[in-house]
C-alpha positions in Angstrom: 75.6 117.3 78.3 79.4 117.0 78.7 81.5 114.0 79.8 84.7 114.6 81.7 87.0 111.8 80.8 90.6 110.6 80.1 91.5 108.1 77.4 92.7 104.6 78.6 91.7 105.2 82.2 89.5 102.2 82.9 86.3 103.7 84.3 86.1 106.5 81.7 86.9 103.9 79.0 83.9 101.7 79.8 81.6 104.7 79.5 83.3 105.7 76.2 82.9 102.2 74.8 79.2 102.3 75.9 78.7 105.6 74.2 80.3 104.3 71.0 78.1 101.1 71.0 75.0 103.2 71.5 76.0 105.8 68.9 75.6 108.6 71.5 77.6 111.8 70.8 78.4 113.8 73.9 80.9 116.6 74.1 84.1 115.3 75.8 86.3 117.3 78.1 89.7 115.7 78.8 91.0 115.8 82.3 94.7 115.0 82.3 95.1 112.4 85.1 98.9 112.1 85.0 99.2 115.9 85.3 96.9 115.9 88.3 94.1 117.9 86.8 91.5 115.8 88.6 92.7 117.5 91.8 92.1 121.0 90.5 89.5 123.1 92.3 87.4 123.2 89.0 87.2 119.4 88.9 86.8 118.9 92.6 83.7 121.1 92.3 82.4 118.5 89.8 83.5 115.5 91.9 84.9 116.0 95.4 86.4 112.5 95.1 88.5 113.7 92.2 87.4 110.7 90.1 86.4 110.3 86.4 84.2 110.0 84.5 81.8 112.8 85.4 78.7 113.5 83.3 77.5 117.2 83.4 73.8 117.3 82.8 72.1 120.1 80.9 70.8 121.6 84.1 74.4 121.9 85.5 74.2 118.9 87.9 77.1 116.4 87.9 76.7 112.7 87.8 79.6 110.6 89.0 80.3 106.8 88.9 80.6 105.1 85.6 77.8 102.6 86.1 75.4 105.3 87.3 76.2 107.3 84.2 75.6 104.3 82.0 72.3 103.5 83.7 71.2 107.1 83.3 72.0 107.2 79.6 70.3 103.9 79.1 67.1 105.5 80.4 67.5 108.4 78.0 68.6 106.3 75.0 67.0 102.9 75.3 67.9 101.7 71.8 69.8 99.6 71.1 69.5 98.1 74.6 72.8 97.4 76.2 71.4 96.3 79.6 68.5 94.3 78.2 64.9 94.7 77.0 63.2 92.3 79.4 63.5 91.9 83.2 65.4 88.7 82.8 67.9 90.2 80.3 68.5 93.2 82.6 69.0 91.0 85.6 71.5 88.7 83.9 73.3 91.6 82.3 73.7 93.4 85.6 74.8 90.2 87.3 77.4 89.5 84.6 78.7 93.1 84.5 79.1 93.2 88.3 81.0 89.9 88.3 83.3 91.2 85.6 83.8 94.5 87.4 84.7 92.9 90.8 86.5 89.8 89.7 88.4 90.8 86.5 88.2 94.6 85.8 89.1 95.8 89.3 91.8 93.2 89.8 93.5 94.1 86.6 93.3 97.8 87.5 94.9 97.2 91.0 97.5 94.9 89.4 98.6 97.6 87.0 98.7 100.3 89.7 100.8 97.9 91.9 103.3 97.1 89.1 103.4 99.9 86.5 101.1 102.7 87.6 100.5 105.4 85.0 99.7 107.7 87.9 103.1 107.1 89.5 102.0 105.0 92.4 104.8 103.1 94.1 105.2 99.4 93.3 103.4 97.0 95.6 104.6 93.4 94.8 102.5 91.8 97.5 99.3 93.4 96.2 100.2 92.5 92.6 100.7 88.9 93.6 97.4 88.8 95.5 95.5 90.2 92.6 97.0 87.7 90.2 96.1 84.9 92.5 92.4 85.7 92.5 92.3 86.9 88.9 93.6 83.6 87.5 90.5 81.4 88.3 88.1 84.2 87.2 89.9 84.5 83.8 89.8 80.7 83.4 86.0 80.8 84.0 85.6 83.7 81.6 87.6 81.9 78.9 85.3 78.8 79.3 82.2 80.9 79.2 83.3 82.7 76.0 83.7 79.5 74.0 81.4 79.8 71.0 80.2 83.2 72.0 80.5 86.5 70.2 79.8 88.5 73.4 80.0 87.8 77.1 76.3 87.0 77.2 76.0 85.3 73.9 74.7 87.0 70.8 74.1 90.5 72.0 76.6 93.2 73.1 76.0 94.4 76.7 77.6 96.7 79.2 79.5 93.6 80.4 81.5 93.7 77.1 82.3 97.4 77.7 83.5 96.8 81.2 85.6 93.8 80.2 87.2 95.6 77.3 88.0 98.6 79.5 89.8 96.4 82.0 91.7 94.3 79.5 92.7 97.4 77.5 94.0 99.1 80.7 95.9 95.9 81.6 97.6 95.8 78.2 98.5 99.5 78.5 100.1 98.7 81.8 102.0 95.6 80.6 99.6 92.8 81.5 98.0 90.7 78.8 95.4 87.9 78.4 97.2 84.5 79.0 98.3 82.9 75.8 96.2 79.8 76.4 93.0 81.7 76.9 92.1 81.4 73.2 88.4 82.2 73.6 89.0 85.4 75.6 91.7 86.4 73.1 89.3 85.9 70.2 86.6 87.9 72.0 89.1 90.7 72.6 90.5 90.8 69.1 87.0 90.9 67.6 85.4 93.3 70.1 88.4 95.6 70.3 88.2 96.2 66.5 84.9 98.0 67.2 86.6 100.5 69.5 90.4 100.5 69.5 
């Protein structure tokens, strides 16, 4: 297998953090996003939407979408479980990861692209303001939830931690940071980031 990726980019990053947590070694091929390599004919043959990451399977098929890649790899490499080992754990993990993706990760990504896009997208102050308006209460909820917890779901690392780290790391790369008074989230970031950054 091969994984087509680009460092710091949020969706590739959450797969890279997942791979590191699992201890899975897959050959990486860097696609230079700022240089536009994702729009090359070679990459469009892998993913017509020009996105990353892309997992090339041993039989030559290409799997796109970061969560689908993670789910596929979790089936191949179930230990240690990052989605869960019981139906209840898997359900709560998927629910938490989805909430983080939609309400925190995606809003940070859109904010960065609207203010300081590494891809050169034009500034969009109205979009940035809207994302911050909806991001703020979700960050407050996350900060409360993380009080006394090592990971987003308590005492076990999950794909929710990988998605959250990818979003926050991209935000920091683009000039956004965790609010200073969100001490539980800052502690989680400082501790979990040491494992990967």
